[in-house]
ChimeraX commands (.cxc) that place a marker at each C-alpha (Angstrom):
marker #1 position -133.12,-48.51,-70.29 radius 0.5
marker #1 position -131.75,-45.15,-69.06 radius 0.5
marker #1 position -133.11,-43.13,-72.07 radius 0.5
marker #1 position -136.57,-44.64,-71.54 radius 0.5
marker #1 position -136.51,-43.69,-67.87 radius 0.5
marker #1 position -135.47,-40.10,-68.67 radius 0.5
marker #1 position -138.10,-39.90,-71.42 radius 0.5
marker #1 position -140.80,-41.14,-69.01 radius 0.5
marker #1 position -139.76,-38.54,-66.42 radius 0.5
marker #1 position -139.88,-35.78,-69.05 radius 0.5
marker #1 position -143.37,-36.79,-70.23 radius 0.5
marker #1 position -144.62,-37.13,-66.64 radius 0.5
marker #1 position -143.22,-33.69,-65.75 radius 0.5
marker #1 position -144.85,-32.16,-68.82 radius 0.5
marker #1 position -148.24,-33.65,-67.96 radius 0.5
marker #1 position -148.07,-32.56,-64.32 radius 0.5
marker #1 position -147.04,-29.04,-65.41 radius 0.5
marker #1 position -149.95,-28.85,-67.82 radius 0.5
marker #1 position -152.40,-29.94,-65.12 radius 0.5
marker #1 position -151.08,-27.35,-62.65 radius 0.5
marker #1 position -151.22,-24.65,-65.33 radius 0.5
marker #1 position -154.79,-25.56,-66.16 radius 0.5
marker #1 position -155.84,-25.41,-62.51 radius 0.5
marker #1 position -154.23,-22.03,-61.87 radius 0.5
marker #1 position -155.30,-20.36,-65.14 radius 0.5
marker #1 position -157.83,-17.55,-64.65 radius 0.5
marker #1 position -161.34,-18.23,-65.89 radius 0.5
marker #1 position -163.19,-16.13,-68.43 radius 0.5
marker #1 position -164.05,-12.59,-67.40 radius 0.5
marker #1 position -167.75,-11.81,-67.31 radius 0.5
marker #1 position -169.70,-8.59,-66.75 radius 0.5
marker #1 position -172.02,-9.29,-63.84 radius 0.5
marker #1 position -174.10,-6.10,-63.69 radius 0.5
marker #1 position -174.39,-2.50,-64.86 radius 0.5
marker #1 position -175.47,0.26,-62.48 radius 0.5
marker #1 position -176.49,3.74,-63.45 radius 0.5
marker #1 position -174.81,6.31,-61.23 radius 0.5
marker #1 position -175.13,10.11,-61.41 radius 0.5
marker #1 position -173.23,11.23,-64.50 radius 0.5
marker #1 position -172.19,7.78,-65.70 radius 0.5
marker #1 position -172.18,4.03,-65.23 radius 0.5
marker #1 position -170.62,1.51,-62.87 radius 0.5
marker #1 position -169.71,-1.84,-64.42 radius 0.5
marker #1 position -169.12,-4.87,-62.16 radius 0.5
marker #1 position -166.86,-7.66,-63.49 radius 0.5
marker #1 position -165.83,-10.92,-61.82 radius 0.5
marker #1 position -162.15,-9.98,-62.48 radius 0.5
marker #1 position -160.19,-7.08,-63.98 radius 0.5
marker #1 position -160.67,-7.00,-67.77 radius 0.5
marker #1 position -158.29,-5.55,-70.31 radius 0.5
marker #1 position -159.89,-2.41,-71.70 radius 0.5
marker #1 position -159.48,0.14,-74.43 radius 0.5
marker #1 position -161.34,3.45,-74.69 radius 0.5
marker #1 position -161.71,5.65,-77.73 radius 0.5
marker #1 position -163.31,8.99,-78.53 radius 0.5
marker #1 position -164.71,9.01,-82.07 radius 0.5
marker #1 position -166.37,12.16,-83.43 radius 0.5
marker #1 position -167.86,13.02,-80.06 radius 0.5
marker #1 position -168.97,9.46,-79.26 radius 0.5
marker #1 position -167.29,7.47,-76.53 radius 0.5
marker #1 position -166.63,3.72,-76.87 radius 0.5
marker #1 position -165.05,1.13,-74.59 radius 0.5
marker #1 position -163.84,-2.32,-75.60 radius 0.5
marker #1 position -163.40,-4.96,-72.88 radius 0.5
marker #1 position -161.87,-8.41,-72.99 radius 0.5
marker #1 position -164.98,-9.91,-71.35 radius 0.5
marker #1 position -168.40,-11.32,-72.15 radius 0.5
marker #1 position -171.95,-10.28,-71.25 radius 0.5
marker #1 position -175.52,-10.28,-72.46 radius 0.5
marker #1 position -176.47,-7.34,-74.70 radius 0.5
marker #1 position -178.00,-4.42,-72.79 radius 0.5
marker #1 position -178.96,-0.83,-73.43 radius 0.5
marker #1 position -180.23,2.12,-71.48 radius 0.5
marker #1 position -180.58,5.86,-71.08 radius 0.5
marker #1 position -178.77,8.31,-68.82 radius 0.5
marker #1 position -179.41,11.89,-67.86 radius 0.5
marker #1 position -176.37,14.11,-68.15 radius 0.5
marker #1 position -177.44,17.43,-66.72 radius 0.5
marker #1 position -180.77,18.15,-68.37 radius 0.5
marker #1 position -179.98,16.19,-71.55 radius 0.5
marker #1 position -180.39,12.50,-72.30 radius 0.5
marker #1 position -177.86,10.11,-73.77 radius 0.5
marker #1 position -178.07,6.46,-74.76 radius 0.5
marker #1 position -175.67,3.63,-74.00 radius 0.5
marker #1 position -175.48,0.19,-75.55 radius 0.5
marker #1 position -173.54,-2.88,-74.53 radius 0.5
marker #1 position -173.02,-5.59,-77.16 radius 0.5
marker #1 position -170.67,-8.40,-78.06 radius 0.5
marker #1 position -168.37,-7.85,-81.02 radius 0.5
marker #1 position -165.73,-10.07,-82.57 radius 0.5
marker #1 position -163.06,-8.25,-80.51 radius 0.5
marker #1 position -164.86,-8.45,-77.15 radius 0.5
marker #1 position -167.50,-6.56,-75.24 radius 0.5
marker #1 position -168.30,-3.14,-76.72 radius 0.5
marker #1 position -169.88,-0.34,-74.70 radius 0.5
marker #1 position -170.68,2.88,-76.48 radius 0.5
marker #1 position -172.38,6.09,-75.51 radius 0.5
marker #1 position -174.28,8.20,-78.04 radius 0.5
marker #1 position -175.48,11.75,-77.47 radius 0.5
marker #1 position -176.41,14.76,-79.57 radius 0.5
marker #1 position -173.28,16.58,-78.41 radius 0.5
marker #1 position -169.66,15.48,-77.99 radius 0.5
marker #1 position -168.90,13.41,-74.89 radius 0.5
marker #1 position -165.77,13.01,-72.84 radius 0.5
marker #1 position -165.28,10.47,-70.16 radius 0.5
marker #1 position -163.05,9.52,-67.28 radius 0.5
marker #1 position -162.88,6.04,-65.84 radius 0.5
marker #1 position -161.31,4.35,-62.89 radius 0.5
marker #1 position -161.33,0.79,-61.69 radius 0.5
marker #1 position -160.83,-0.80,-58.30 radius 0.5
marker #1 position -161.38,-4.12,-56.60 radius 0.5
marker #1 position -164.37,-4.06,-54.24 radius 0.5
marker #1 position -165.37,-7.16,-52.24 radius 0.5
marker #1 position -163.59,-9.52,-54.64 radius 0.5
marker #1 position -165.21,-7.99,-57.75 radius 0.5
marker #1 position -163.81,-5.43,-60.18 radius 0.5
marker #1 position -165.77,-2.17,-60.36 radius 0.5
marker #1 position -165.20,0.18,-63.27 radius 0.5
marker #1 position -166.66,3.66,-62.78 radius 0.5
marker #1 position -167.25,5.71,-65.94 radius 0.5
marker #1 position -167.96,9.43,-65.44 radius 0.5
marker #1 position -169.22,11.37,-68.43 radius 0.5
marker #1 position -169.23,15.06,-69.24 radius 0.5
marker #1 position -170.14,17.16,-72.23 radius 0.5
marker #1 position -167.23,18.10,-74.46 radius 0.5
marker link #1:1,2 radius 0.2
marker link #1:2,3 radius 0.2
marker link #1:3,4 radius 0.2
marker link #1:4,5 radius 0.2
marker link #1:5,6 radius 0.2
marker link #1:6,7 radius 0.2
marker link #1:7,8 radius 0.2
marker link #1:8,9 radius 0.2
marker link #1:9,10 radius 0.2
marker link #1:10,11 radius 0.2
marker link #1:11,12 radius 0.2
marker link #1:12,13 radius 0.2
marker link #1:13,14 radius 0.2
marker link #1:14,15 radius 0.2
marker link #1:15,16 radius 0.2
marker link #1:16,17 radius 0.2
marker link #1:17,18 radius 0.2
marker link #1:18,19 radius 0.2
marker link #1:19,20 radius 0.2
marker link #1:20,21 radius 0.2
marker link #1:21,22 radius 0.2
marker link #1:22,23 radius 0.2
marker link #1:23,24 radius 0.2
marker link #1:24,25 radius 0.2
marker link #1:25,26 radius 0.2
marker link #1:26,27 radius 0.2
marker link #1:27,28 radius 0.2
marker link #1:28,29 radius 0.2
marker link #1:29,30 radius 0.2
marker link #1:30,31 radius 0.2
marker link #1:31,32 radius 0.2
marker link #1:32,33 radius 0.2
marker link #1:33,34 radius 0.2
marker link #1:34,35 radius 0.2
marker link #1:35,36 radius 0.2
marker link #1:36,37 radius 0.2
marker link #1:37,38 radius 0.2
marker link #1:38,39 radius 0.2
marker link #1:39,40 radius 0.2
marker link #1:40,41 radius 0.2
marker link #1:41,42 radius 0.2
marker link #1:42,43 radius 0.2
marker link #1:43,44 radius 0.2
marker link #1:44,45 radius 0.2
marker link #1:45,46 radius 0.2
marker link #1:46,47 radius 0.2
marker link #1:47,48 radius 0.2
marker link #1:48,49 radius 0.2
marker link #1:49,50 radius 0.2
marker link #1:50,51 radius 0.2
marker link #1:51,52 radius 0.2
marker link #1:52,53 radius 0.2
marker link #1:53,54 radius 0.2
marker link #1:54,55 radius 0.2
marker link #1:55,56 radius 0.2
marker link #1:56,57 radius 0.2
marker link #1:57,58 radius 0.2
marker link #1:58,59 radius 0.2
marker link #1:59,60 radius 0.2
marker link #1:60,61 radius 0.2
marker link #1:61,62 radius 0.2
marker link #1:62,63 radius 0.2
marker link #1:63,64 radius 0.2
marker link #1:64,65 radius 0.2
marker link #1:65,66 radius 0.2
marker link #1:66,67 radius 0.2
marker link #1:67,68 radius 0.2
marker link #1:68,69 radius 0.2
marker link #1:69,70 radius 0.2
marker link #1:70,71 radius 0.2
marker link #1:71,72 radius 0.2
marker link #1:72,73 radius 0.2
marker link #1:73,74 radius 0.2
marker link #1:74,75 radius 0.2
marker link #1:75,76 radius 0.2
marker link #1:76,77 radius 0.2
marker link #1:77,78 radius 0.2
marker link #1:78,79 radius 0.2
marker link #1:79,80 radius 0.2
marker link #1:80,81 radius 0.2
marker link #1:81,82 radius 0.2
marker link #1:82,83 radius 0.2
marker link #1:83,84 radius 0.2
marker link #1:84,85 radius 0.2
marker link #1:85,86 radius 0.2
marker link #1:86,87 radius 0.2
marker link #1:87,88 radius 0.2
marker link #1:88,89 radius 0.2
marker link #1:89,90 radius 0.2
marker link #1:90,91 radius 0.2
marker link #1:91,92 radius 0.2
marker link #1:92,93 radius 0.2
marker link #1:93,94 radius 0.2
marker link #1:94,95 radius 0.2
marker link #1:95,96 radius 0.2
marker link #1:96,97 radius 0.2
marker link #1:97,98 radius 0.2
marker link #1:98,99 radius 0.2
marker link #1:99,100 radius 0.2
marker link #1:100,101 radius 0.2
marker link #1:101,102 radius 0.2
marker link #1:102,103 radius 0.2
marker link #1:103,104 radius 0.2
marker link #1:104,105 radius 0.2
marker link #1:105,106 radius 0.2
marker link #1:106,107 radius 0.2
marker link #1:107,108 radius 0.2
marker link #1:108,109 radius 0.2
marker link #1:109,110 radius 0.2
marker link #1:110,111 radius 0.2
marker link #1:111,112 radius 0.2
marker link #1:112,113 radius 0.2
marker link #1:113,114 radius 0.2
marker link #1:114,115 radius 0.2
marker link #1:115,116 radius 0.2
marker link #1:116,117 radius 0.2
marker link #1:117,118 radius 0.2
marker link #1:118,119 radius 0.2
marker link #1:119,120 radius 0.2
marker link #1:120,121 radius 0.2
marker link #1:121,122 radius 0.2
marker link #1:122,123 radius 0.2
marker link #1:123,124 radius 0.2
marker link #1:124,125 radius 0.2
view
């Protein structure tokens, strides 16, 4: 009888722990909106995403652990135009900037009103 009682307690504890873990687990991260700001973009997420940035042959790309609808747009950097595209890839959300000259970027993120804002500032390289 004693082993059954201990086994029941162990199973009950496991189930309660799994329910608490499920309730406290963070939900999926989603990009809510993209704003064009002078010299870059501001991305608004519902929570802080993991991110990775890479400069490749003058192009600038960001990979986020988030989801969003595909989008694209144009920016003015000084007197020259550049294009940006946001698309889902198998590794996450991919944002890349394409211009006729090399680009360099700086980014910073902060929590604003319960949302995560990532500011990307671009400059010619």
